[in-house]
N, CA, C, O and CB atoms as a CASP TS submission, in Angstrom:
PFRMAT TS
TARGET T0000
AUTHOR 0000-0000-0000
METHOD Language model
MODEL 1
PARENT N/A
ATOM      1  N   MET     1      64.132  79.022 133.876  1.00  0.00           N
ATOM      2  CA  MET     1      64.459  80.275 134.395  1.00  0.00           C
ATOM      3  C   MET     1      65.793  80.673 134.109  1.00  0.00           C
ATOM      4  O   MET     1      66.010  81.821 133.721  1.00  0.00           O
ATOM      5  CB  MET     1      64.253  80.312 135.743  1.00  0.00           C
ATOM      6  N   GLY     2      66.612  79.936 134.241  1.00  0.00           N
ATOM      7  CA  GLY     2      68.255  80.251 133.895  1.00  0.00           C
ATOM      8  C   GLY     2      68.114  80.601 132.572  1.00  0.00           C
ATOM      9  O   GLY     2      68.356  81.769 132.266  1.00  0.00           O
ATOM     10  N   GLY     3      67.739  79.747 131.653  1.00  0.00           N
ATOM     11  CA  GLY     3      67.623  79.937 130.062  1.00  0.00           C
ATOM     12  C   GLY     3      67.608  81.367 129.653  1.00  0.00           C
ATOM     13  O   GLY     3      68.375  81.887 128.844  1.00  0.00           O
ATOM     14  N   SER     4      66.543  81.999 130.376  1.00  0.00           N
ATOM     15  CA  SER     4      65.590  83.095 129.986  1.00  0.00           C
ATOM     16  C   SER     4      66.758  84.075 130.284  1.00  0.00           C
ATOM     17  O   SER     4      67.189  84.808 129.394  1.00  0.00           O
ATOM     18  CB  SER     4      64.005  83.287 130.894  1.00  0.00           C
ATOM     19  N   THR     5      67.297  84.084 131.617  1.00  0.00           N
ATOM     20  CA  THR     5      68.133  84.947 132.173  1.00  0.00           C
ATOM     21  C   THR     5      69.336  85.182 131.343  1.00  0.00           C
ATOM     22  O   THR     5      69.694  86.338 131.118  1.00  0.00           O
ATOM     23  CB  THR     5      68.451  84.517 133.428  1.00  0.00           C
ATOM     24  N   LEU     6      69.914  84.279 130.926  1.00  0.00           N
ATOM     25  CA  LEU     6      71.006  83.885 129.965  1.00  0.00           C
ATOM     26  C   LEU     6      70.742  84.494 128.736  1.00  0.00           C
ATOM     27  O   LEU     6      71.620  85.132 128.155  1.00  0.00           O
ATOM     28  CB  LEU     6      71.147  82.402 129.757  1.00  0.00           C
ATOM     29  N   ALA     7      69.227  84.310 128.127  1.00  0.00           N
ATOM     30  CA  ALA     7      69.447  84.893 126.775  1.00  0.00           C
ATOM     31  C   ALA     7      69.179  86.519 126.861  1.00  0.00           C
ATOM     32  O   ALA     7      69.526  87.329 126.001  1.00  0.00           O
ATOM     33  CB  ALA     7      68.407  84.145 125.663  1.00  0.00           C
ATOM     34  N   THR     8      68.507  86.807 128.052  1.00  0.00           N
ATOM     35  CA  THR     8      68.280  88.362 128.315  1.00  0.00           C
ATOM     36  C   THR     8      69.490  89.002 128.366  1.00  0.00           C
ATOM     37  O   THR     8      69.675  90.095 127.832  1.00  0.00           O
ATOM     38  CB  THR     8      67.548  88.708 129.619  1.00  0.00           C
ATOM     39  N   LEU     9      70.425  88.326 129.042  1.00  0.00           N
ATOM     40  CA  LEU     9      72.295  88.922 129.299  1.00  0.00           C
ATOM     41  C   LEU     9      72.632  89.008 128.008  1.00  0.00           C
ATOM     42  O   LEU     9      72.963  90.115 127.583  1.00  0.00           O
ATOM     43  CB  LEU     9      73.637  87.759 130.166  1.00  0.00           C
ATOM     44  N   PHE    10      72.616  87.749 127.029  1.00  0.00           N
ATOM     45  CA  PHE    10      73.262  87.835 126.054  1.00  0.00           C
ATOM     46  C   PHE    10      72.687  89.089 124.942  1.00  0.00           C
ATOM     47  O   PHE    10      73.318  89.881 124.242  1.00  0.00           O
ATOM     48  CB  PHE    10      73.282  86.460 125.601  1.00  0.00           C
ATOM     49  N   THR    11      71.465  88.907 125.099  1.00  0.00           N
ATOM     50  CA  THR    11      70.534  89.877 123.803  1.00  0.00           C
ATOM     51  C   THR    11      71.042  91.514 124.684  1.00  0.00           C
ATOM     52  O   THR    11      71.067  92.459 123.895  1.00  0.00           O
ATOM     53  CB  THR    11      67.997  89.449 123.766  1.00  0.00           C
ATOM     54  N   LEU    12      71.355  91.817 125.903  1.00  0.00           N
ATOM     55  CA  LEU    12      71.563  93.096 126.461  1.00  0.00           C
ATOM     56  C   LEU    12      73.047  93.494 125.806  1.00  0.00           C
ATOM     57  O   LEU    12      73.255  94.506 125.137  1.00  0.00           O
ATOM     58  CB  LEU    12      71.497  93.046 128.190  1.00  0.00           C
ATOM     59  N   VAL    13      74.040  92.465 126.149  1.00  0.00           N
ATOM     60  CA  VAL    13      75.364  92.356 125.525  1.00  0.00           C
ATOM     61  C   VAL    13      75.438  92.669 124.058  1.00  0.00           C
ATOM     62  O   VAL    13      75.993  93.705 123.692  1.00  0.00           O
ATOM     63  CB  VAL    13      75.868  91.021 125.716  1.00  0.00           C
ATOM     64  N   VAL    14      74.944  91.885 123.256  1.00  0.00           N
ATOM     65  CA  VAL    14      74.679  92.280 121.781  1.00  0.00           C
ATOM     66  C   VAL    14      74.245  93.598 121.421  1.00  0.00           C
ATOM     67  O   VAL    14      74.916  94.334 120.697  1.00  0.00           O
ATOM     68  CB  VAL    14      73.712  91.475 121.242  1.00  0.00           C
ATOM     69  N   ALA    15      72.935  93.965 122.002  1.00  0.00           N
ATOM     70  CA  ALA    15      72.746  95.488 122.005  1.00  0.00           C
ATOM     71  C   ALA    15      73.617  96.723 122.427  1.00  0.00           C
ATOM     72  O   ALA    15      73.504  97.855 121.957  1.00  0.00           O
ATOM     73  CB  ALA    15      71.795  95.637 122.689  1.00  0.00           C
ATOM     74  N   ILE    16      74.431  96.353 123.312  1.00  0.00           N
ATOM     75  CA  ILE    16      75.351  97.600 123.741  1.00  0.00           C
ATOM     76  C   ILE    16      76.765  97.584 122.606  1.00  0.00           C
ATOM     77  O   ILE    16      77.534  98.514 122.362  1.00  0.00           O
ATOM     78  CB  ILE    16      75.929  97.356 125.635  1.00  0.00           C
ATOM     79  N   ILE    17      76.764  96.086 122.010  1.00  0.00           N
ATOM     80  CA  ILE    17      77.985  96.140 120.986  1.00  0.00           C
ATOM     81  C   ILE    17      77.286  96.663 119.629  1.00  0.00           C
ATOM     82  O   ILE    17      77.974  97.083 118.699  1.00  0.00           O
ATOM     83  CB  ILE    17      78.787  94.505 120.744  1.00  0.00           C
ATOM     84  N   TRP    18      76.147  96.624 119.583  1.00  0.00           N
ATOM     85  CA  TRP    18      75.438  96.855 118.274  1.00  0.00           C
ATOM     86  C   TRP    18      75.486  98.353 118.397  1.00  0.00           C
ATOM     87  O   TRP    18      75.771  98.987 117.381  1.00  0.00           O
ATOM     88  CB  TRP    18      73.850  96.163 118.089  1.00  0.00           C
ATOM     89  N   ILE    19      75.287  98.879 119.310  1.00  0.00           N
ATOM     90  CA  ILE    19      75.196 100.524 119.539  1.00  0.00           C
ATOM     91  C   ILE    19      76.825 100.955 119.673  1.00  0.00           C
ATOM     92  O   ILE    19      76.901 102.174 119.520  1.00  0.00           O
ATOM     93  CB  ILE    19      74.193 101.001 121.181  1.00  0.00           C
ATOM     94  N   LEU    20      77.967 100.435 119.876  1.00  0.00           N
ATOM     95  CA  LEU    20      79.077 100.908 120.233  1.00  0.00           C
ATOM     96  C   LEU    20      79.888 100.569 118.657  1.00  0.00           C
ATOM     97  O   LEU    20      80.749 101.382 118.321  1.00  0.00           O
ATOM     98  CB  LEU    20      79.632 100.171 121.731  1.00  0.00           C
ATOM     99  N   VAL    21      79.709  99.825 118.070  1.00  0.00           N
ATOM    100  CA  VAL    21      80.414  99.656 116.942  1.00  0.00           C
ATOM    101  C   VAL    21      80.598 100.533 115.821  1.00  0.00           C
ATOM    102  O   VAL    21      81.647 100.548 115.177  1.00  0.00           O
ATOM    103  CB  VAL    21      80.028  98.746 116.529  1.00  0.00           C
ATOM    104  N   PRO    22      79.520 101.330 115.545  1.00  0.00           N
ATOM    105  CA  PRO    22      79.643 102.367 114.569  1.00  0.00           C
ATOM    106  C   PRO    22      80.805 103.537 115.080  1.00  0.00           C
ATOM    107  O   PRO    22      81.668 104.015 114.343  1.00  0.00           O
ATOM    108  CB  PRO    22      78.111 103.021 114.357  1.00  0.00           C
ATOM    109  N   PHE    23      80.623 103.834 116.369  1.00  0.00           N
ATOM    110  CA  PHE    23      81.536 105.015 116.613  1.00  0.00           C
ATOM    111  C   PHE    23      82.894 104.258 116.681  1.00  0.00           C
ATOM    112  O   PHE    23      83.815 105.075 116.701  1.00  0.00           O
ATOM    113  CB  PHE    23      81.166 105.938 118.052  1.00  0.00           C
ATOM    114  N   ALA    24      83.343 102.917 116.725  1.00  0.00           N
ATOM    115  CA  ALA    24      84.508 102.340 116.597  1.00  0.00           C
ATOM    116  C   ALA    24      85.058 102.409 115.410  1.00  0.00           C
ATOM    117  O   ALA    24      86.287 102.428 115.348  1.00  0.00           O
ATOM    118  CB  ALA    24      84.468 101.211 116.934  1.00  0.00           C
ATOM    119  N   ILE    25      84.350 102.456 114.334  1.00  0.00           N
ATOM    120  CA  ILE    25      84.625 102.282 113.132  1.00  0.00           C
ATOM    121  C   ILE    25      84.980 103.776 112.622  1.00  0.00           C
ATOM    122  O   ILE    25      86.107 103.983 112.172  1.00  0.00           O
ATOM    123  CB  ILE    25      83.491 101.542 112.450  1.00  0.00           C
ATOM    124  N   PHE    26      84.058 104.783 112.686  1.00  0.00           N
ATOM    125  CA  PHE    26      84.486 106.066 112.282  1.00  0.00           C
ATOM    126  C   PHE    26      85.776 106.472 113.190  1.00  0.00           C
ATOM    127  O   PHE    26      86.572 107.274 112.699  1.00  0.00           O
ATOM    128  CB  PHE    26      83.257 107.105 112.426  1.00  0.00           C
ATOM    129  N   GLY    27      85.954 106.087 114.155  1.00  0.00           N
ATOM    130  CA  GLY    27      87.240 106.479 115.140  1.00  0.00           C
ATOM    131  C   GLY    27      88.443 105.807 114.258  1.00  0.00           C
ATOM    132  O   GLY    27      89.426 106.462 113.910  1.00  0.00           O
ATOM    133  N   VAL    28      88.267 104.504 113.953  1.00  0.00           N
ATOM    134  CA  VAL    28      89.628 103.870 113.350  1.00  0.00           C
ATOM    135  C   VAL    28      89.600 104.794 111.914  1.00  0.00           C
ATOM    136  O   VAL    28      90.635 105.426 111.704  1.00  0.00           O
ATOM    137  CB  VAL    28      89.561 101.862 113.062  1.00  0.00           C
ATOM    138  N   ARG    29      88.636 104.912 111.026  1.00  0.00           N
ATOM    139  CA  ARG    29      88.817 105.511 109.925  1.00  0.00           C
ATOM    140  C   ARG    29      89.740 106.959 109.941  1.00  0.00           C
ATOM    141  O   ARG    29      90.572 107.275 109.091  1.00  0.00           O
ATOM    142  CB  ARG    29      87.487 105.661 109.460  1.00  0.00           C
ATOM    143  N   ARG    30      89.391 107.659 111.025  1.00  0.00           N
ATOM    144  CA  ARG    30      90.299 108.920 111.152  1.00  0.00           C
ATOM    145  C   ARG    30      91.567 108.744 111.375  1.00  0.00           C
ATOM    146  O   ARG    30      92.501 109.247 110.752  1.00  0.00           O
ATOM    147  CB  ARG    30      89.953 109.755 112.129  1.00  0.00           C
ATOM    148  N   VAL    31      91.611 107.941 112.375  1.00  0.00           N
ATOM    149  CA  VAL    31      93.221 107.280 112.812  1.00  0.00           C
ATOM    150  C   VAL    31      93.822 106.669 111.317  1.00  0.00           C
ATOM    151  O   VAL    31      94.885 107.079 110.851  1.00  0.00           O
ATOM    152  CB  VAL    31      93.079 105.679 114.211  1.00  0.00           C
ATOM    153  N   LEU    32      93.203 105.905 110.820  1.00  0.00           N
ATOM    154  CA  LEU    32      93.819 105.388 109.291  1.00  0.00           C
ATOM    155  C   LEU    32      94.322 106.485 108.360  1.00  0.00           C
ATOM    156  O   LEU    32      95.351 106.507 107.683  1.00  0.00           O
ATOM    157  CB  LEU    32      92.639 104.616 108.380  1.00  0.00           C
ATOM    158  N   GLY    33      93.431 107.317 108.475  1.00  0.00           N
ATOM    159  CA  GLY    33      93.702 108.805 107.238  1.00  0.00           C
ATOM    160  C   GLY    33      94.795 109.166 107.718  1.00  0.00           C
ATOM    161  O   GLY    33      95.732 109.198 106.921  1.00  0.00           O
ATOM    162  N   GLU    34      95.086 109.587 109.251  1.00  0.00           N
ATOM    163  CA  GLU    34      96.270 110.225 109.717  1.00  0.00           C
ATOM    164  C   GLU    34      97.370 109.444 109.519  1.00  0.00           C
ATOM    165  O   GLU    34      98.436 110.012 109.279  1.00  0.00           O
ATOM    166  CB  GLU    34      96.209 110.576 111.036  1.00  0.00           C
ATOM    167  N   LEU    35      97.321 108.168 109.577  1.00  0.00           N
ATOM    168  CA  LEU    35      98.487 107.412 109.233  1.00  0.00           C
ATOM    169  C   LEU    35      98.869 107.204 107.891  1.00  0.00           C
ATOM    170  O   LEU    35     100.083 107.124 107.700  1.00  0.00           O
ATOM    171  CB  LEU    35      98.392 106.260 109.735  1.00  0.00           C
ATOM    172  N   LEU    36      98.131 107.099 106.927  1.00  0.00           N
ATOM    173  CA  LEU    36      98.318 106.952 105.652  1.00  0.00           C
ATOM    174  C   LEU    36      98.985 108.509 105.192  1.00  0.00           C
ATOM    175  O   LEU    36      99.930 108.567 104.406  1.00  0.00           O
ATOM    176  CB  LEU    36      96.868 106.472 104.950  1.00  0.00           C
ATOM    177  N   ALA    37      98.380 109.693 105.772  1.00  0.00           N
ATOM    178  CA  ALA    37      98.904 110.820 105.406  1.00  0.00           C
ATOM    179  C   ALA    37     100.599 110.950 105.887  1.00  0.00           C
ATOM    180  O   ALA    37     101.472 111.439 105.170  1.00  0.00           O
ATOM    181  CB  ALA    37      97.940 111.900 106.013  1.00  0.00           C
ATOM    182  N   GLU    38     100.790 110.457 107.100  1.00  0.00           N
ATOM    183  CA  GLU    38     102.158 110.503 107.732  1.00  0.00           C
ATOM    184  C   GLU    38     102.920 109.529 106.793  1.00  0.00           C
ATOM    185  O   GLU    38     104.002 109.840 106.296  1.00  0.00           O
ATOM    186  CB  GLU    38     102.189 110.026 109.396  1.00  0.00           C
ATOM    187  N   GLN    39     102.322 108.360 106.577  1.00  0.00           N
ATOM    188  CA  GLN    39     103.218 107.517 105.551  1.00  0.00           C
ATOM    189  C   GLN    39     103.656 108.101 104.354  1.00  0.00           C
ATOM    190  O   GLN    39     104.834 107.973 104.021  1.00  0.00           O
ATOM    191  CB  GLN    39     102.554 106.358 105.095  1.00  0.00           C
ATOM    192  N   ARG    40     102.726 108.829 103.551  1.00  0.00           N
ATOM    193  CA  ARG    40     102.996 109.472 102.464  1.00  0.00           C
ATOM    194  C   ARG    40     104.306 110.801 102.764  1.00  0.00           C
ATOM    195  O   ARG    40     105.302 111.040 102.081  1.00  0.00           O
ATOM    196  CB  ARG    40     101.486 109.996 101.965  1.00  0.00           C
ATOM    197  N   ARG    41     103.870 111.414 103.908  1.00  0.00           N
ATOM    198  CA  ARG    41     105.140 112.489 104.274  1.00  0.00           C
ATOM    199  C   ARG    41     106.372 111.765 104.410  1.00  0.00           C
ATOM    200  O   ARG    41     107.456 112.201 104.022  1.00  0.00           O
ATOM    201  CB  ARG    41     104.956 113.330 105.716  1.00  0.00           C
ATOM    202  N   THR    42     106.180 110.560 105.011  1.00  0.00           N
ATOM    203  CA  THR    42     107.513 110.049 105.215  1.00  0.00           C
ATOM    204  C   THR    42     108.243 109.293 103.958  1.00  0.00           C
ATOM    205  O   THR    42     109.467 109.172 103.918  1.00  0.00           O
ATOM    206  CB  THR    42     107.411 109.106 106.381  1.00  0.00           C
ATOM    207  N   ASN    43     107.475 108.854 103.058  1.00  0.00           N
ATOM    208  CA  ASN    43     107.807 108.664 101.607  1.00  0.00           C
ATOM    209  C   ASN    43     108.598 109.750 100.876  1.00  0.00           C
ATOM    210  O   ASN    43     109.630 109.720 100.205  1.00  0.00           O
ATOM    211  CB  ASN    43     106.569 108.498 100.880  1.00  0.00           C
ATOM    212  N   ALA    44     107.785 110.683 101.228  1.00  0.00           N
ATOM    213  CA  ALA    44     108.373 112.151 100.486  1.00  0.00           C
ATOM    214  C   ALA    44     109.652 112.537 100.889  1.00  0.00           C
ATOM    215  O   ALA    44     110.539 112.936 100.135  1.00  0.00           O
ATOM    216  CB  ALA    44     107.505 113.469 100.808  1.00  0.00           C
ATOM    217  N   LEU    45     109.735 112.381 102.351  1.00  0.00           N
ATOM    218  CA  LEU    45     111.093 112.692 102.861  1.00  0.00           C
ATOM    219  C   LEU    45     112.241 111.984 102.435  1.00  0.00           C
ATOM    220  O   LEU    45     113.308 112.516 102.126  1.00  0.00           O
ATOM    221  CB  LEU    45     111.110 112.572 104.150  1.00  0.00           C
ATOM    222  N   LEU    46     111.981 110.679 102.423  1.00  0.00           N
ATOM    223  CA  LEU    46     113.015 109.624 102.115  1.00  0.00           C
ATOM    224  C   LEU    46     113.255 109.914 100.639  1.00  0.00           C
ATOM    225  O   LEU    46     114.428 109.920 100.265  1.00  0.00           O
ATOM    226  CB  LEU    46     112.513 108.020 102.415  1.00  0.00           C
ATOM    227  N   GLU    47     112.368 110.136  99.824  1.00  0.00           N
ATOM    228  CA  GLU    47     113.005 110.424  98.560  1.00  0.00           C
ATOM    229  C   GLU    47     113.675 111.468  98.294  1.00  0.00           C
ATOM    230  O   GLU    47     114.414 111.401  97.313  1.00  0.00           O
ATOM    231  CB  GLU    47     112.280 110.420  97.710  1.00  0.00           C
ATOM    232  N   GLN    48     113.632 112.590  98.984  1.00  0.00           N
ATOM    233  CA  GLN    48     114.553 113.893  98.955  1.00  0.00           C
ATOM    234  C   GLN    48     115.793 113.305  99.725  1.00  0.00           C
ATOM    235  O   GLN    48     116.862 113.632  99.210  1.00  0.00           O
ATOM    236  CB  GLN    48     113.830 115.386  99.779  1.00  0.00           C
ATOM    237  N   ILE    49     115.876 112.639 100.663  1.00  0.00           N
ATOM    238  CA  ILE    49     116.955 112.151 101.250  1.00  0.00           C
ATOM    239  C   ILE    49     118.012 111.299 100.354  1.00  0.00           C
ATOM    240  O   ILE    49     119.200 111.621 100.356  1.00  0.00           O
ATOM    241  CB  ILE    49     116.451 111.410 102.303  1.00  0.00           C
ATOM    242  N   GLY    50     117.658 110.479  99.782  1.00  0.00           N
ATOM    243  CA  GLY    50     118.350 109.837  98.684  1.00  0.00           C
ATOM    244  C   GLY    50     117.376 108.657  98.203  1.00  0.00           C
ATOM    245  O   GLY    50     117.409 107.533  98.704  1.00  0.00           O
ATOM    246  N   GLY    51     116.572 109.012  97.253  1.00  0.00           N
ATOM    247  CA  GLY    51     115.376 107.921  96.901  1.00  0.00           C
ATOM    248  C   GLY    51     116.117 106.892  96.013  1.00  0.00           C
ATOM    249  O   GLY    51     115.755 105.716  96.061  1.00  0.00           O
ATOM    250  N   ASP    52     117.030 107.232  95.286  1.00  0.00           N
ATOM    251  CA  ASP    52     117.880 106.239  94.419  1.00  0.00           C
ATOM    252  C   ASP    52     119.107 105.443  94.981  1.00  0.00           C
ATOM    253  O   ASP    52     119.871 104.773  94.286  1.00  0.00           O
ATOM    254  CB  ASP    52     118.427 107.005  93.306  1.00  0.00           C
ATOM    255  N   ARG    53     119.187 105.607  96.314  1.00  0.00           N
ATOM    256  CA  ARG    53     120.465 104.545  96.850  1.00  0.00           C
ATOM    257  C   ARG    53     120.401 103.040  96.783  1.00  0.00           C
ATOM    258  O   ARG    53     121.296 102.204  96.654  1.00  0.00           O
ATOM    259  CB  ARG    53     120.714 104.725  98.350  1.00  0.00           C
ATOM    260  N   ILE    54     119.077 102.926  96.908  1.00  0.00           N
ATOM    261  CA  ILE    54     118.714 101.202  97.067  1.00  0.00           C
ATOM    262  C   ILE    54     118.077 100.792  95.447  1.00  0.00           C
ATOM    263  O   ILE    54     116.979 101.118  94.996  1.00  0.00           O
ATOM    264  CB  ILE    54     117.185 100.846  98.587  1.00  0.00           C
ATOM    265  N   PRO    55     118.840 100.218  94.969  1.00  0.00           N
ATOM    266  CA  PRO    55     118.374  99.802  93.695  1.00  0.00           C
ATOM    267  C   PRO    55     117.019  98.939  93.618  1.00  0.00           C
ATOM    268  O   PRO    55     116.804  98.467  94.735  1.00  0.00           O
ATOM    269  CB  PRO    55     119.464  99.049  93.106  1.00  0.00           C
ATOM    270  N   PRO    56     116.116  98.599  92.772  1.00  0.00           N
ATOM    271  CA  PRO    56     115.109  97.781  92.770  1.00  0.00           C
ATOM    272  C   PRO    56     115.736  96.305  92.547  1.00  0.00           C
ATOM    273  O   PRO    56     116.648  96.203  91.726  1.00  0.00           O
ATOM    274  CB  PRO    56     114.094  98.247  91.724  1.00  0.00           C
ATOM    275  N   PRO    57     115.347  95.309  93.150  1.00  0.00           N
ATOM    276  CA  PRO    57     115.852  94.026  92.944  1.00  0.00           C
ATOM    277  C   PRO    57     115.975  93.658  91.460  1.00  0.00           C
ATOM    278  O   PRO    57     115.361  94.344  90.642  1.00  0.00           O
ATOM    279  CB  PRO    57     115.009  93.075  93.645  1.00  0.00           C
ATOM    280  N   GLN    58     116.674  92.693  91.085  1.00  0.00           N
ATOM    281  CA  GLN    58     116.957  92.394  89.759  1.00  0.00           C
ATOM    282  C   GLN    58     116.702  90.747  89.883  1.00  0.00           C
ATOM    283  O   GLN    58     117.083  90.225  90.930  1.00  0.00           O
ATOM    284  CB  GLN    58     118.549  92.939  89.256  1.00  0.00           C
ATOM    285  N   PRO    59     116.085  89.910  88.878  1.00  0.00           N
ATOM    286  CA  PRO    59     114.830  90.639  88.306  1.00  0.00           C
ATOM    287  C   PRO    59     113.833  90.928  89.164  1.00  0.00           C
ATOM    288  O   PRO    59     113.857  90.602  90.351  1.00  0.00           O
ATOM    289  CB  PRO    59     114.195  89.936  87.305  1.00  0.00           C
ATOM    290  N   GLU    60     112.820  91.612  88.562  1.00  0.00           N
ATOM    291  CA  GLU    60     111.614  91.977  89.335  1.00  0.00           C
ATOM    292  C   GLU    60     110.896  90.755  89.929  1.00  0.00           C
ATOM    293  O   GLU    60     110.367  89.946  89.167  1.00  0.00           O
ATOM    294  CB  GLU    60     110.640  92.751  88.442  1.00  0.00           C
ATOM    295  N   PRO    61     110.863  90.617  91.063  1.00  0.00           N
ATOM    296  CA  PRO    61     109.879  89.470  91.788  1.00  0.00           C
ATOM    297  C   PRO    61     108.429  89.237  91.141  1.00  0.00           C
ATOM    298  O   PRO    61     107.497  90.038  91.219  1.00  0.00           O
ATOM    299  CB  PRO    61     109.574  89.927  93.385  1.00  0.00           C
ATOM    300  N   GLN    62     108.403  87.823  90.398  1.00  0.00           N
ATOM    301  CA  GLN    62     106.903  87.449  90.205  1.00  0.00           C
ATOM    302  C   GLN    62     106.192  86.752  91.027  1.00  0.00           C
ATOM    303  O   GLN    62     106.863  86.052  91.785  1.00  0.00           O
ATOM    304  CB  GLN    62     106.694  86.815  89.197  1.00  0.00           C
ATOM    305  N   PRO    63     104.849  86.684  91.172  1.00  0.00           N
ATOM    306  CA  PRO    63     104.112  85.930  91.873  1.00  0.00           C
ATOM    307  C   PRO    63     104.315  84.297  91.403  1.00  0.00           C
ATOM    308  O   PRO    63     104.358  84.020  90.204  1.00  0.00           O
ATOM    309  CB  PRO    63     102.709  86.503  91.735  1.00  0.00           C
ATOM    310  N   TRP    64     104.421  83.369  92.331  1.00  0.00           N
ATOM    311  CA  TRP    64     104.393  82.046  92.021  1.00  0.00           C
ATOM    312  C   TRP    64     102.958  81.583  91.358  1.00  0.00           C
ATOM    313  O   TRP    64     101.829  81.986  91.635  1.00  0.00           O
ATOM    314  CB  TRP    64     104.725  81.297  93.301  1.00  0.00           C
ATOM    315  N   ARG    65     103.271  80.849  90.633  1.00  0.00           N
ATOM    316  CA  ARG    65     102.237  79.878  89.755  1.00  0.00           C
ATOM    317  C   ARG    65     102.412  78.744  89.673  1.00  0.00           C
ATOM    318  O   ARG    65     103.537  78.369  89.342  1.00  0.00           O
ATOM    319  CB  ARG    65     102.089  80.079  88.517  1.00  0.00           C
ATOM    320  N   ALA    66     101.453  77.843  89.920  1.00  0.00           N
ATOM    321  CA  ALA    66     101.289  76.614  89.852  1.00  0.00           C
ATOM    322  C   ALA    66     101.614  76.200  88.604  1.00  0.00           C
ATOM    323  O   ALA    66     101.248  76.912  87.668  1.00  0.00           O
ATOM    324  CB  ALA    66     100.143  76.272  90.215  1.00  0.00           C
ATOM    325  N   PRO    67     102.320  75.045  88.346  1.00  0.00           N
ATOM    326  CA  PRO    67     102.506  74.540  87.049  1.00  0.00           C
ATOM    327  C   PRO    67     101.417  73.978  86.251  1.00  0.00           C
ATOM    328  O   PRO    67     101.638  73.549  85.118  1.00  0.00           O
ATOM    329  CB  PRO    67     103.391  73.648  87.125  1.00  0.00           C
TER
END
């Protein structure tokens, strides 16, 4: 009897999560799009302010490779 109640409760929780997850994903996609647009705007503003003030590192870093 207790196992049946636990299984029913677990199934109910999984069903609720299954219904809510798509809405969360679409909400996050919109926010990530806004963040990406703001990041691009910030990068453009930084280029205008003085994009060449910080030189690139010399030599250019390379990924580590096993010998």
